[in-house]
mmCIF file of the N, C-alpha and C atoms, coordinates in Angstrom:
data_MODEL
# 
_entry.id   MODEL 
# 
loop_
_atom_site.group_PDB 
_atom_site.id 
_atom_site.type_symbol 
_atom_site.label_atom_id 
_atom_site.label_alt_id 
_atom_site.label_comp_id 
_atom_site.label_asym_id 
_atom_site.label_entity_id 
_atom_site.label_seq_id 
_atom_site.pdbx_PDB_ins_code 
_atom_site.Cartn_x 
_atom_site.Cartn_y 
_atom_site.Cartn_z 
_atom_site.occupancy 
_atom_site.B_iso_or_equiv 
_atom_site.pdbx_formal_charge 
_atom_site.auth_seq_id 
_atom_site.auth_comp_id 
_atom_site.auth_asym_id 
_atom_site.auth_atom_id 
_atom_site.pdbx_PDB_model_num 
ATOM 1   N N  . MET A 1 1  ? 0.821  -1.171 -0.033 1.00 0.00 ? 1  MET A N  1 
ATOM 2   C CA . MET A 1 1  ? 0.030  -0.022 0.019  1.00 0.00 ? 1  MET A CA 1 
ATOM 3   C C  . MET A 1 1  ? 0.837  1.239  0.021  1.00 0.00 ? 1  MET A C  1 
ATOM 4   N N  . GLU A 1 2  ? 0.668  2.087  -0.930 1.00 0.00 ? 2  GLU A N  1 
ATOM 5   C CA . GLU A 1 2  ? 1.446  3.304  -1.050 1.00 0.00 ? 2  GLU A CA 1 
ATOM 6   C C  . GLU A 1 2  ? 0.904  4.355  -0.144 1.00 0.00 ? 2  GLU A C  1 
ATOM 7   N N  . ILE A 1 3  ? 1.765  5.118  0.491  1.00 0.00 ? 3  ILE A N  1 
ATOM 8   C CA . ILE A 1 3  ? 1.385  6.195  1.366  1.00 0.00 ? 3  ILE A CA 1 
ATOM 9   C C  . ILE A 1 3  ? 1.559  7.542  0.635  1.00 0.00 ? 3  ILE A C  1 
ATOM 10  N N  . SER A 1 4  ? 0.508  8.333  0.677  1.00 0.00 ? 4  SER A N  1 
ATOM 11  C CA . SER A 1 4  ? 0.585  9.634  -0.018 1.00 0.00 ? 4  SER A CA 1 
ATOM 12  C C  . SER A 1 4  ? 1.564  10.576 0.686  1.00 0.00 ? 4  SER A C  1 
ATOM 13  N N  . SER A 1 5  ? 2.098  11.502 -0.055 1.00 0.00 ? 5  SER A N  1 
ATOM 14  C CA . SER A 1 5  ? 3.078  12.463 0.542  1.00 0.00 ? 5  SER A CA 1 
ATOM 15  C C  . SER A 1 5  ? 2.375  13.293 1.637  1.00 0.00 ? 5  SER A C  1 
ATOM 16  N N  . SER A 1 6  ? 1.076  13.553 1.501  1.00 0.00 ? 6  SER A N  1 
ATOM 17  C CA . SER A 1 6  ? 0.473  14.365 2.564  1.00 0.00 ? 6  SER A CA 1 
ATOM 18  C C  . SER A 1 6  ? 0.318  13.535 3.811  1.00 0.00 ? 6  SER A C  1 
ATOM 19  N N  . GLU A 1 7  ? 0.098  12.210 3.642  1.00 0.00 ? 7  GLU A N  1 
ATOM 20  C CA . GLU A 1 7  ? 0.024  11.330 4.868  1.00 0.00 ? 7  GLU A CA 1 
ATOM 21  C C  . GLU A 1 7  ? 1.398  11.208 5.561  1.00 0.00 ? 7  GLU A C  1 
ATOM 22  N N  . ILE A 1 8  ? 2.376  11.086 4.677  1.00 0.00 ? 8  ILE A N  1 
ATOM 23  C CA . ILE A 1 8  ? 3.787  10.992 5.280  1.00 0.00 ? 8  ILE A CA 1 
ATOM 24  C C  . ILE A 1 8  ? 4.032  12.324 6.022  1.00 0.00 ? 8  ILE A C  1 
ATOM 25  N N  . SER A 1 9  ? 3.719  13.412 5.456  1.00 0.00 ? 9  SER A N  1 
ATOM 26  C CA . SER A 1 9  ? 3.935  14.724 6.128  1.00 0.00 ? 9  SER A CA 1 
ATOM 27  C C  . SER A 1 9  ? 3.200  14.803 7.444  1.00 0.00 ? 9  SER A C  1 
ATOM 28  N N  . GLU A 1 10 ? 1.907  14.421 7.507  1.00 0.00 ? 10 GLU A N  1 
ATOM 29  C CA . GLU A 1 10 ? 1.173  14.411 8.744  1.00 0.00 ? 10 GLU A CA 1 
ATOM 30  C C  . GLU A 1 10 ? 1.741  13.531 9.807  1.00 0.00 ? 10 GLU A C  1 
ATOM 31  N N  . ARG A 1 11 ? 2.170  12.308 9.380  1.00 0.00 ? 11 ARG A N  1 
ATOM 32  C CA . ARG A 1 11 ? 2.773  11.402 10.332 1.00 0.00 ? 11 ARG A CA 1 
ATOM 33  C C  . ARG A 1 11 ? 4.092  11.845 10.899 1.00 0.00 ? 11 ARG A C  1 
ATOM 34  N N  . VAL A 1 12 ? 4.899  12.448 9.981  1.00 0.00 ? 12 VAL A N  1 
ATOM 35  C CA . VAL A 1 12 ? 6.227  12.993 10.436 1.00 0.00 ? 12 VAL A CA 1 
ATOM 36  C C  . VAL A 1 12 ? 6.028  14.191 11.349 1.00 0.00 ? 12 VAL A C  1 
ATOM 37  N N  . LYS A 1 13 ? 5.094  15.002 11.060 1.00 0.00 ? 13 LYS A N  1 
ATOM 38  C CA . LYS A 1 13 ? 4.815  16.153 11.965 1.00 0.00 ? 13 LYS A CA 1 
ATOM 39  C C  . LYS A 1 13 ? 4.303  15.725 13.303 1.00 0.00 ? 13 LYS A C  1 
ATOM 40  N N  . LYS A 1 14 ? 3.585  14.573 13.380 1.00 0.00 ? 14 LYS A N  1 
ATOM 41  C CA . LYS A 1 14 ? 3.137  14.098 14.643 1.00 0.00 ? 14 LYS A CA 1 
ATOM 42  C C  . LYS A 1 14 ? 4.296  13.592 15.466 1.00 0.00 ? 14 LYS A C  1 
ATOM 43  N N  . ILE A 1 15 ? 5.257  12.942 14.836 1.00 0.00 ? 15 ILE A N  1 
ATOM 44  C CA . ILE A 1 15 ? 6.454  12.516 15.560 1.00 0.00 ? 15 ILE A CA 1 
ATOM 45  C C  . ILE A 1 15 ? 7.197  13.704 16.079 1.00 0.00 ? 15 ILE A C  1 
ATOM 46  N N  . LEU A 1 16 ? 7.479  14.694 15.203 1.00 0.00 ? 16 LEU A N  1 
ATOM 47  C CA . LEU A 1 16 ? 8.174  15.930 15.604 1.00 0.00 ? 16 LEU A CA 1 
ATOM 48  C C  . LEU A 1 16 ? 7.441  16.661 16.738 1.00 0.00 ? 16 LEU A C  1 
ATOM 49  N N  . THR A 1 17 ? 6.106  16.704 16.678 1.00 0.00 ? 17 THR A N  1 
ATOM 50  C CA . THR A 1 17 ? 5.446  17.330 17.766 1.00 0.00 ? 17 THR A CA 1 
ATOM 51  C C  . THR A 1 17 ? 5.616  16.630 19.060 1.00 0.00 ? 17 THR A C  1 
ATOM 52  N N  . LYS A 1 18 ? 5.514  15.283 19.016 1.00 0.00 ? 18 LYS A N  1 
ATOM 53  C CA . LYS A 1 18 ? 5.734  14.495 20.224 1.00 0.00 ? 18 LYS A CA 1 
ATOM 54  C C  . LYS A 1 18 ? 7.062  14.597 20.816 1.00 0.00 ? 18 LYS A C  1 
ATOM 55  N N  . VAL A 1 19 ? 8.093  14.574 19.966 1.00 0.00 ? 19 VAL A N  1 
ATOM 56  C CA . VAL A 1 19 ? 9.505  14.622 20.465 1.00 0.00 ? 19 VAL A CA 1 
ATOM 57  C C  . VAL A 1 19 ? 9.859  16.038 20.890 1.00 0.00 ? 19 VAL A C  1 
ATOM 58  N N  . LEU A 1 20 ? 9.489  17.034 20.096 1.00 0.00 ? 20 LEU A N  1 
ATOM 59  C CA . LEU A 1 20 ? 10.034 18.367 20.295 1.00 0.00 ? 20 LEU A CA 1 
ATOM 60  C C  . LEU A 1 20 ? 9.018  19.290 20.987 1.00 0.00 ? 20 LEU A C  1 
ATOM 61  N N  . LYS A 1 21 ? 7.826  18.812 21.177 1.00 0.00 ? 21 LYS A N  1 
ATOM 62  C CA . LYS A 1 21 ? 6.801  19.626 21.847 1.00 0.00 ? 21 LYS A CA 1 
ATOM 63  C C  . LYS A 1 21 ? 6.556  20.986 21.098 1.00 0.00 ? 21 LYS A C  1 
ATOM 64  N N  . VAL A 1 22 ? 6.641  20.968 19.801 1.00 0.00 ? 22 VAL A N  1 
ATOM 65  C CA . VAL A 1 22 ? 6.418  22.084 18.889 1.00 0.00 ? 22 VAL A CA 1 
ATOM 66  C C  . VAL A 1 22 ? 5.098  21.879 18.180 1.00 0.00 ? 22 VAL A C  1 
ATOM 67  N N  . PRO A 1 23 ? 4.158  22.766 18.129 1.00 0.00 ? 23 PRO A N  1 
ATOM 68  C CA . PRO A 1 23 ? 2.919  22.607 17.405 1.00 0.00 ? 23 PRO A CA 1 
ATOM 69  C C  . PRO A 1 23 ? 3.163  22.457 15.907 1.00 0.00 ? 23 PRO A C  1 
ATOM 70  N N  . ALA A 1 24 ? 2.445  21.534 15.249 1.00 0.00 ? 24 ALA A N  1 
ATOM 71  C CA . ALA A 1 24 ? 2.572  21.306 13.803 1.00 0.00 ? 24 ALA A CA 1 
ATOM 72  C C  . ALA A 1 24 ? 2.376  22.533 13.024 1.00 0.00 ? 24 ALA A C  1 
ATOM 73  N N  . GLU A 1 25 ? 1.536  23.443 13.485 1.00 0.00 ? 25 GLU A N  1 
ATOM 74  C CA . GLU A 1 25 ? 1.265  24.676 12.769 1.00 0.00 ? 25 GLU A CA 1 
ATOM 75  C C  . GLU A 1 25 ? 2.513  25.527 12.631 1.00 0.00 ? 25 GLU A C  1 
ATOM 76  N N  . GLU A 1 26 ? 3.486  25.349 13.497 1.00 0.00 ? 26 GLU A N  1 
ATOM 77  C CA . GLU A 1 26 ? 4.724  26.179 13.427 1.00 0.00 ? 26 GLU A CA 1 
ATOM 78  C C  . GLU A 1 26 ? 5.791  25.471 12.466 1.00 0.00 ? 26 GLU A C  1 
ATOM 79  N N  . MET A 1 27 ? 5.443  24.371 11.913 1.00 0.00 ? 27 MET A N  1 
ATOM 80  C CA . MET A 1 27 ? 6.390  23.680 11.057 1.00 0.00 ? 27 MET A CA 1 
ATOM 81  C C  . MET A 1 27 ? 6.137  23.915 9.568  1.00 0.00 ? 27 MET A C  1 
ATOM 82  N N  . THR A 1 28 ? 7.190  24.088 8.820  1.00 0.00 ? 28 THR A N  1 
ATOM 83  C CA . THR A 1 28 ? 7.059  24.191 7.379  1.00 0.00 ? 28 THR A CA 1 
ATOM 84  C C  . THR A 1 28 ? 8.117  23.247 6.788  1.00 0.00 ? 28 THR A C  1 
ATOM 85  N N  . PRO A 1 29 ? 7.969  22.856 5.521  1.00 0.00 ? 29 PRO A N  1 
ATOM 86  C CA . PRO A 1 29 ? 8.993  21.945 4.941  1.00 0.00 ? 29 PRO A CA 1 
ATOM 87  C C  . PRO A 1 29 ? 10.365 22.472 5.075  1.00 0.00 ? 29 PRO A C  1 
ATOM 88  N N  . ASP A 1 30 ? 10.622 23.757 5.106  1.00 0.00 ? 30 ASP A N  1 
ATOM 89  C CA . ASP A 1 30 ? 11.941 24.393 5.182  1.00 0.00 ? 30 ASP A CA 1 
ATOM 90  C C  . ASP A 1 30 ? 12.409 24.531 6.694  1.00 0.00 ? 30 ASP A C  1 
ATOM 91  N N  . SER A 1 31 ? 11.584 24.270 7.597  1.00 0.00 ? 31 SER A N  1 
ATOM 92  C CA . SER A 1 31 ? 11.969 24.388 8.994  1.00 0.00 ? 31 SER A CA 1 
ATOM 93  C C  . SER A 1 31 ? 13.210 23.616 9.291  1.00 0.00 ? 31 SER A C  1 
ATOM 94  N N  . LEU A 1 32 ? 14.219 24.242 9.901  1.00 0.00 ? 32 LEU A N  1 
ATOM 95  C CA . LEU A 1 32 ? 15.454 23.559 10.300 1.00 0.00 ? 32 LEU A CA 1 
ATOM 96  C C  . LEU A 1 32 ? 15.143 22.808 11.609 1.00 0.00 ? 32 LEU A C  1 
ATOM 97  N N  . ILE A 1 33 ? 15.437 21.523 11.670 1.00 0.00 ? 33 ILE A N  1 
ATOM 98  C CA . ILE A 1 33 ? 15.066 20.704 12.814 1.00 0.00 ? 33 ILE A CA 1 
ATOM 99  C C  . ILE A 1 33 ? 15.739 21.221 14.065 1.00 0.00 ? 33 ILE A C  1 
ATOM 100 N N  . MET A 1 34 ? 17.063 21.598 13.935 1.00 0.00 ? 34 MET A N  1 
ATOM 101 C CA . MET A 1 34 ? 17.801 22.011 15.152 1.00 0.00 ? 34 MET A CA 1 
ATOM 102 C C  . MET A 1 34 ? 17.600 23.505 15.396 1.00 0.00 ? 34 MET A C  1 
ATOM 103 N N  . ALA A 1 35 ? 17.859 24.318 14.365 1.00 0.00 ? 35 ALA A N  1 
ATOM 104 C CA . ALA A 1 35 ? 17.831 25.756 14.530 1.00 0.00 ? 35 ALA A CA 1 
ATOM 105 C C  . ALA A 1 35 ? 16.444 26.329 14.840 1.00 0.00 ? 35 ALA A C  1 
ATOM 106 N N  . ASP A 1 36 ? 15.484 25.952 13.977 1.00 0.00 ? 36 ASP A N  1 
ATOM 107 C CA . ASP A 1 36 ? 14.113 26.494 14.050 1.00 0.00 ? 36 ASP A CA 1 
ATOM 108 C C  . ASP A 1 36 ? 13.249 25.764 15.100 1.00 0.00 ? 36 ASP A C  1 
ATOM 109 N N  . LEU A 1 37 ? 13.392 24.443 15.199 1.00 0.00 ? 37 LEU A N  1 
ATOM 110 C CA . LEU A 1 37 ? 12.506 23.657 16.068 1.00 0.00 ? 37 LEU A CA 1 
ATOM 111 C C  . LEU A 1 37 ? 13.202 23.246 17.387 1.00 0.00 ? 37 LEU A C  1 
ATOM 112 N N  . GLY A 1 38 ? 14.468 23.633 17.525 1.00 0.00 ? 38 GLY A N  1 
ATOM 113 C CA . GLY A 1 38 ? 15.147 23.486 18.822 1.00 0.00 ? 38 GLY A CA 1 
ATOM 114 C C  . GLY A 1 38 ? 15.549 22.118 19.190 1.00 0.00 ? 38 GLY A C  1 
ATOM 115 N N  . ALA A 1 39 ? 15.686 21.169 18.267 1.00 0.00 ? 39 ALA A N  1 
ATOM 116 C CA . ALA A 1 39 ? 16.090 19.793 18.540 1.00 0.00 ? 39 ALA A CA 1 
ATOM 117 C C  . ALA A 1 39 ? 17.556 19.746 18.915 1.00 0.00 ? 39 ALA A C  1 
ATOM 118 N N  . ASP A 1 40 ? 17.917 18.885 19.844 1.00 0.00 ? 40 ASP A N  1 
ATOM 119 C CA . ASP A 1 40 ? 19.323 18.646 20.119 1.00 0.00 ? 40 ASP A CA 1 
ATOM 120 C C  . ASP A 1 40 ? 19.667 17.183 19.545 1.00 0.00 ? 40 ASP A C  1 
ATOM 121 N N  . SER A 1 41 ? 20.856 16.813 19.720 1.00 0.00 ? 41 SER A N  1 
ATOM 122 C CA . SER A 1 41 ? 21.315 15.545 19.050 1.00 0.00 ? 41 SER A CA 1 
ATOM 123 C C  . SER A 1 41 ? 20.539 14.366 19.579 1.00 0.00 ? 41 SER A C  1 
ATOM 124 N N  . VAL A 1 42 ? 20.244 14.344 20.781 1.00 0.00 ? 42 VAL A N  1 
ATOM 125 C CA . VAL A 1 42 ? 19.444 13.187 21.400 1.00 0.00 ? 42 VAL A CA 1 
ATOM 126 C C  . VAL A 1 42 ? 18.025 13.187 20.791 1.00 0.00 ? 42 VAL A C  1 
ATOM 127 N N  . GLU A 1 43 ? 17.445 14.346 20.643 1.00 0.00 ? 43 GLU A N  1 
ATOM 128 C CA . GLU A 1 43 ? 16.110 14.421 20.032 1.00 0.00 ? 43 GLU A CA 1 
ATOM 129 C C  . GLU A 1 43 ? 16.133 14.046 18.609 1.00 0.00 ? 43 GLU A C  1 
ATOM 130 N N  . ILE A 1 44 ? 17.177 14.277 17.862 1.00 0.00 ? 44 ILE A N  1 
ATOM 131 C CA . ILE A 1 44 ? 17.308 13.850 16.475 1.00 0.00 ? 44 ILE A CA 1 
ATOM 132 C C  . ILE A 1 44 ? 17.207 12.303 16.402 1.00 0.00 ? 44 ILE A C  1 
ATOM 133 N N  . TRP A 1 45 ? 17.944 11.671 17.303 1.00 0.00 ? 45 TRP A N  1 
ATOM 134 C CA . TRP A 1 45 ? 17.863 10.185 17.324 1.00 0.00 ? 45 TRP A CA 1 
ATOM 135 C C  . TRP A 1 45 ? 16.441 9.717  17.768 1.00 0.00 ? 45 TRP A C  1 
ATOM 136 N N  . ASP A 1 46 ? 15.810 10.420 18.686 1.00 0.00 ? 46 ASP A N  1 
ATOM 137 C CA . ASP A 1 46 ? 14.429 10.054 19.061 1.00 0.00 ? 46 ASP A CA 1 
ATOM 138 C C  . ASP A 1 46 ? 13.454 10.178 17.832 1.00 0.00 ? 46 ASP A C  1 
ATOM 139 N N  . ILE A 1 47 ? 13.658 11.197 17.066 1.00 0.00 ? 47 ILE A N  1 
ATOM 140 C CA . ILE A 1 47 ? 12.904 11.427 15.867 1.00 0.00 ? 47 ILE A CA 1 
ATOM 141 C C  . ILE A 1 47 ? 13.172 10.273 14.911 1.00 0.00 ? 47 ILE A C  1 
ATOM 142 N N  . ALA A 1 48 ? 14.443 9.876  14.678 1.00 0.00 ? 48 ALA A N  1 
ATOM 143 C CA . ALA A 1 48 ? 14.780 8.854  13.829 1.00 0.00 ? 48 ALA A CA 1 
ATOM 144 C C  . ALA A 1 48 ? 14.118 7.513  14.229 1.00 0.00 ? 48 ALA A C  1 
ATOM 145 N N  . VAL A 1 49 ? 14.166 7.211  15.542 1.00 0.00 ? 49 VAL A N  1 
ATOM 146 C CA . VAL A 1 49 ? 13.520 5.988  16.029 1.00 0.00 ? 49 VAL A CA 1 
ATOM 147 C C  . VAL A 1 49 ? 12.061 6.014  15.820 1.00 0.00 ? 49 VAL A C  1 
ATOM 148 N N  . GLY A 1 50 ? 11.425 7.183  15.997 1.00 0.00 ? 50 GLY A N  1 
ATOM 149 C CA . GLY A 1 50 ? 10.031 7.345  15.786 1.00 0.00 ? 50 GLY A CA 1 
ATOM 150 C C  . GLY A 1 50 ? 9.645  7.103  14.310 1.00 0.00 ? 50 GLY A C  1 
ATOM 151 N N  . ILE A 1 51 ? 10.429 7.638  13.475 1.00 0.00 ? 51 ILE A N  1 
ATOM 152 C CA . ILE A 1 51 ? 10.204 7.452  11.987 1.00 0.00 ? 51 ILE A CA 1 
ATOM 153 C C  . ILE A 1 51 ? 10.391 5.987  11.608 1.00 0.00 ? 51 ILE A C  1 
ATOM 154 N N  . GLU A 1 52 ? 11.369 5.324  12.186 1.00 0.00 ? 52 GLU A N  1 
ATOM 155 C CA . GLU A 1 52 ? 11.623 3.909  11.835 1.00 0.00 ? 52 GLU A CA 1 
ATOM 156 C C  . GLU A 1 52 ? 10.384 3.064  12.245 1.00 0.00 ? 52 GLU A C  1 
ATOM 157 N N  . LYS A 1 53 ? 9.963  3.294  13.486 1.00 0.00 ? 53 LYS A N  1 
ATOM 158 C CA . LYS A 1 53 ? 8.747  2.576  14.034 1.00 0.00 ? 53 LYS A CA 1 
ATOM 159 C C  . LYS A 1 53 ? 7.415  2.914  13.199 1.00 0.00 ? 53 LYS A C  1 
ATOM 160 N N  . GLU A 1 54 ? 7.279  4.150  12.985 1.00 0.00 ? 54 GLU A N  1 
ATOM 161 C CA . GLU A 1 54 ? 6.007  4.619  12.291 1.00 0.00 ? 54 GLU A CA 1 
ATOM 162 C C  . GLU A 1 54 ? 5.927  4.020  10.853 1.00 0.00 ? 54 GLU A C  1 
ATOM 163 N N  . PHE A 1 55 ? 6.998  4.068  10.150 1.00 0.00 ? 55 PHE A N  1 
ATOM 164 C CA . PHE A 1 55 ? 6.941  3.678  8.734  1.00 0.00 ? 55 PHE A CA 1 
ATOM 165 C C  . PHE A 1 55 ? 7.600  2.296  8.481  1.00 0.00 ? 55 PHE A C  1 
ATOM 166 N N  . LYS A 1 56 ? 8.053  1.646  9.541  1.00 0.00 ? 56 LYS A N  1 
ATOM 167 C CA . LYS A 1 56 ? 8.641  0.294  9.407  1.00 0.00 ? 56 LYS A CA 1 
ATOM 168 C C  . LYS A 1 56 ? 9.738  0.297  8.357  1.00 0.00 ? 56 LYS A C  1 
ATOM 169 N N  . ILE A 1 57 ? 10.656 1.259  8.468  1.00 0.00 ? 57 ILE A N  1 
ATOM 170 C CA . ILE A 1 57 ? 11.831 1.391  7.690  1.00 0.00 ? 57 ILE A CA 1 
ATOM 171 C C  . ILE A 1 57 ? 13.079 1.479  8.539  1.00 0.00 ? 57 ILE A C  1 
ATOM 172 N N  . LYS A 1 58 ? 14.197 1.326  7.942  1.00 0.00 ? 58 LYS A N  1 
ATOM 173 C CA . LYS A 1 58 ? 15.497 1.390  8.687  1.00 0.00 ? 58 LYS A CA 1 
ATOM 174 C C  . LYS A 1 58 ? 16.337 2.568  8.147  1.00 0.00 ? 58 LYS A C  1 
ATOM 175 N N  . LEU A 1 59 ? 16.689 3.493  9.039  1.00 0.00 ? 59 LEU A N  1 
ATOM 176 C CA . LEU A 1 59 ? 17.486 4.605  8.630  1.00 0.00 ? 59 LEU A CA 1 
ATOM 177 C C  . LEU A 1 59 ? 19.025 4.350  8.990  1.00 0.00 ? 59 LEU A C  1 
ATOM 178 N N  . GLN A 1 60 ? 19.843 4.635  8.064  1.00 0.00 ? 60 GLN A N  1 
ATOM 179 C CA . GLN A 1 60 ? 21.243 4.539  8.332  1.00 0.00 ? 60 GLN A CA 1 
ATOM 180 C C  . GLN A 1 60 ? 21.777 5.790  9.063  1.00 0.00 ? 60 GLN A C  1 
ATOM 181 N N  . GLN A 1 61 ? 22.912 5.608  9.741  1.00 0.00 ? 61 GLN A N  1 
ATOM 182 C CA . GLN A 1 61 ? 23.472 6.772  10.462 1.00 0.00 ? 61 GLN A CA 1 
ATOM 183 C C  . GLN A 1 61 ? 23.719 7.978  9.599  1.00 0.00 ? 61 GLN A C  1 
ATOM 184 N N  . ASN A 1 62 ? 24.193 7.743  8.322  1.00 0.00 ? 62 ASN A N  1 
ATOM 185 C CA . ASN A 1 62 ? 24.461 8.858  7.469  1.00 0.00 ? 62 ASN A CA 1 
ATOM 186 C C  . ASN A 1 62 ? 23.110 9.597  7.023  1.00 0.00 ? 62 ASN A C  1 
ATOM 187 N N  . ASN A 1 63 ? 22.065 8.739  6.954  1.00 0.00 ? 63 ASN A N  1 
ATOM 188 C CA . ASN A 1 63 ? 20.715 9.362  6.641  1.00 0.00 ? 63 ASN A CA 1 
ATOM 189 C C  . ASN A 1 63 ? 20.342 10.347 7.770  1.00 0.00 ? 63 ASN A C  1 
ATOM 190 N N  . ILE A 1 64 ? 20.549 9.833  8.966  1.00 0.00 ? 64 ILE A N  1 
ATOM 191 C CA . ILE A 1 64 ? 20.154 10.685 10.116 1.00 0.00 ? 64 ILE A CA 1 
ATOM 192 C C  . ILE A 1 64 ? 21.028 11.933 10.236 1.00 0.00 ? 64 ILE A C  1 
ATOM 193 N N  . GLU A 1 65 ? 22.300 11.820 9.988  1.00 0.00 ? 65 GLU A N  1 
ATOM 194 C CA . GLU A 1 65 ? 23.161 12.939 10.085 1.00 0.00 ? 65 GLU A CA 1 
ATOM 195 C C  . GLU A 1 65 ? 22.905 14.041 9.027  1.00 0.00 ? 65 GLU A C  1 
ATOM 196 N N  . ASN A 1 66 ? 22.290 13.620 7.887  1.00 0.00 ? 66 ASN A N  1 
ATOM 197 C CA . ASN A 1 66 ? 22.017 14.531 6.824  1.00 0.00 ? 66 ASN A CA 1 
ATOM 198 C C  . ASN A 1 66 ? 20.668 15.156 6.927  1.00 0.00 ? 66 ASN A C  1 
ATOM 199 N N  . ILE A 1 67 ? 19.932 14.829 7.919  1.00 0.00 ? 67 ILE A N  1 
ATOM 200 C CA . ILE A 1 67 ? 18.576 15.463 8.190  1.00 0.00 ? 67 ILE A CA 1 
ATOM 201 C C  . ILE A 1 67 ? 18.800 16.903 8.707  1.00 0.00 ? 67 ILE A C  1 
ATOM 202 N N  . LYS A 1 68 ? 18.437 17.853 7.997  1.00 0.00 ? 68 LYS A N  1 
ATOM 203 C CA . LYS A 1 68 ? 18.499 19.263 8.394  1.00 0.00 ? 68 LYS A CA 1 
ATOM 204 C C  . LYS A 1 68 ? 17.146 19.925 8.436  1.00 0.00 ? 68 LYS A C  1 
ATOM 205 N N  . THR A 1 69 ? 16.257 19.563 7.533  1.00 0.00 ? 69 THR A N  1 
ATOM 206 C CA . THR A 1 69 ? 14.946 20.160 7.476  1.00 0.00 ? 69 THR A CA 1 
ATOM 207 C C  . THR A 1 69 ? 13.852 19.136 7.457  1.00 0.00 ? 69 THR A C  1 
ATOM 208 N N  . ILE A 1 70 ? 12.603 19.568 7.644  1.00 0.00 ? 70 ILE A N  1 
ATOM 209 C CA . ILE A 1 70 ? 11.486 18.677 7.591  1.00 0.00 ? 70 ILE A CA 1 
ATOM 210 C C  . ILE A 1 70 ? 11.421 18.126 6.132  1.00 0.00 ? 70 ILE A C  1 
ATOM 211 N N  . LYS A 1 71 ? 11.669 18.936 5.164  1.00 0.00 ? 71 LYS A N  1 
ATOM 212 C CA . LYS A 1 71 ? 11.677 18.431 3.747  1.00 0.00 ? 71 LYS A CA 1 
ATOM 213 C C  . LYS A 1 71 ? 12.621 17.330 3.586  1.00 0.00 ? 71 LYS A C  1 
ATOM 214 N N  . ASN A 1 72 ? 13.847 17.336 4.260  1.00 0.00 ? 72 ASN A N  1 
ATOM 215 C CA . ASN A 1 72 ? 14.820 16.250 4.171  1.00 0.00 ? 72 ASN A CA 1 
ATOM 216 C C  . ASN A 1 72 ? 14.217 14.973 4.637  1.00 0.00 ? 72 ASN A C  1 
ATOM 217 N N  . ILE A 1 73 ? 13.509 15.096 5.814  1.00 0.00 ? 73 ILE A N  1 
ATOM 218 C CA . ILE A 1 73 ? 12.903 13.863 6.384  1.00 0.00 ? 73 ILE A CA 1 
ATOM 219 C C  . ILE A 1 73 ? 11.806 13.333 5.430  1.00 0.00 ? 73 ILE A C  1 
ATOM 220 N N  . LEU A 1 74 ? 10.977 14.208 4.908  1.00 0.00 ? 74 LEU A N  1 
ATOM 221 C CA . LEU A 1 74 ? 9.923  13.711 3.976  1.00 0.00 ? 74 LEU A CA 1 
ATOM 222 C C  . LEU A 1 74 ? 10.496 13.069 2.730  1.00 0.00 ? 74 LEU A C  1 
ATOM 223 N N  . GLU A 1 75 ? 11.538 13.666 2.146  1.00 0.00 ? 75 GLU A N  1 
ATOM 224 C CA . GLU A 1 75 ? 12.114 13.059 1.012  1.00 0.00 ? 75 GLU A CA 1 
ATOM 225 C C  . GLU A 1 75 ? 12.778 11.687 1.329  1.00 0.00 ? 75 GLU A C  1 
ATOM 226 N N  . LEU A 1 76 ? 13.464 11.601 2.466  1.00 0.00 ? 76 LEU A N  1 
ATOM 227 C CA . LEU A 1 76 ? 14.042 10.401 2.860  1.00 0.00 ? 76 LEU A CA 1 
ATOM 228 C C  . LEU A 1 76 ? 13.044 9.244  3.089  1.00 0.00 ? 76 LEU A C  1 
ATOM 229 N N  . VAL A 1 77 ? 12.025 9.570  3.812  1.00 0.00 ? 77 VAL A N  1 
ATOM 230 C CA . VAL A 1 77 ? 10.932 8.573  4.104  1.00 0.00 ? 77 VAL A CA 1 
ATOM 231 C C  . VAL A 1 77 ? 10.302 8.136  2.771  1.00 0.00 ? 77 VAL A C  1 
ATOM 232 N N  . ASP A 1 78 ? 10.041 9.064  1.894  1.00 0.00 ? 78 ASP A N  1 
ATOM 233 C CA . ASP A 1 78 ? 9.396  8.750  0.558  1.00 0.00 ? 78 ASP A CA 1 
ATOM 234 C C  . ASP A 1 78 ? 10.386 7.787  -0.221 1.00 0.00 ? 78 ASP A C  1 
ATOM 235 N N  . LEU A 1 79 ? 11.647 8.153  -0.239 1.00 0.00 ? 79 LEU A N  1 
ATOM 236 C CA . LEU A 1 79 ? 12.631 7.293  -0.897 1.00 0.00 ? 79 LEU A CA 1 
ATOM 237 C C  . LEU A 1 79 ? 12.762 5.897  -0.350 1.00 0.00 ? 79 LEU A C  1 
ATOM 238 N N  . LEU A 1 80 ? 12.808 5.818  0.939  1.00 0.00 ? 80 LEU A N  1 
ATOM 239 C CA . LEU A 1 80 ? 12.917 4.513  1.644  1.00 0.00 ? 80 LEU A CA 1 
ATOM 240 C C  . LEU A 1 80 ? 11.622 3.665  1.434  1.00 0.00 ? 80 LEU A C  1 
ATOM 241 N N  . LEU A 1 81 ? 10.533 4.280  1.503  1.00 0.00 ? 81 LEU A N  1 
ATOM 242 C CA . LEU A 1 81 ? 9.235  3.596  1.269  1.00 0.00 ? 81 LEU A CA 1 
ATOM 243 C C  . LEU A 1 81 ? 9.157  3.142  -0.183 1.00 0.00 ? 81 LEU A C  1 
ATOM 244 N N  . SER A 1 82 ? 9.618  3.899  -1.125 1.00 0.00 ? 82 SER A N  1 
ATOM 245 C CA . SER A 1 82 ? 9.542  3.464  -2.554 1.00 0.00 ? 82 SER A CA 1 
ATOM 246 C C  . SER A 1 82 ? 10.493 2.273  -2.767 1.00 0.00 ? 82 SER A C  1 
ATOM 247 N N  . LYS A 1 83 ? 11.602 2.239  -2.101 1.00 0.00 ? 83 LYS A N  1 
ATOM 248 C CA . LYS A 1 83 ? 12.536 1.137  -2.246 1.00 0.00 ? 83 LYS A CA 1 
ATOM 249 C C  . LYS A 1 83 ? 11.960 -0.171 -1.599 1.00 0.00 ? 83 LYS A C  1 
ATOM 250 N N  . LYS A 1 84 ? 11.129 0.057  -0.481 1.00 0.00 ? 84 LYS A N  1 
ATOM 251 C CA . LYS A 1 84 ? 10.595 -1.102 0.195  1.00 0.00 ? 84 LYS A CA 1 
ATOM 252 C C  . LYS A 1 84 ? 9.401  -1.747 -0.591 1.00 0.00 ? 84 LYS A C  1 
ATOM 253 N N  . ALA A 1 85 ? 8.756  -0.898 -1.332 1.00 0.00 ? 85 ALA A N  1 
ATOM 254 C CA . ALA A 1 85 ? 7.534  -1.416 -2.043 1.00 0.00 ? 85 ALA A CA 1 
ATOM 255 C C  . ALA A 1 85 ? 7.904  -2.421 -3.110 1.00 0.00 ? 85 ALA A C  1 
# 
């Protein structure tokens, strides 16, 4: 079953809201995870684990280190889901 990009976005924002305690309304695709949303390195890993569980995918360390914006997360999830299909 293919997941739409809007569903991926909603699910990712839910994870970010849970980990970072930032309302989804304050997030845009270009929001910087650390600078704009205030994530620290531990929270980045919490986000990664949340994404892995939510989408049943495996992120590599270099994937996680390259996450700078919400758009990066969405593109990565979309790519990994398309490879999984």
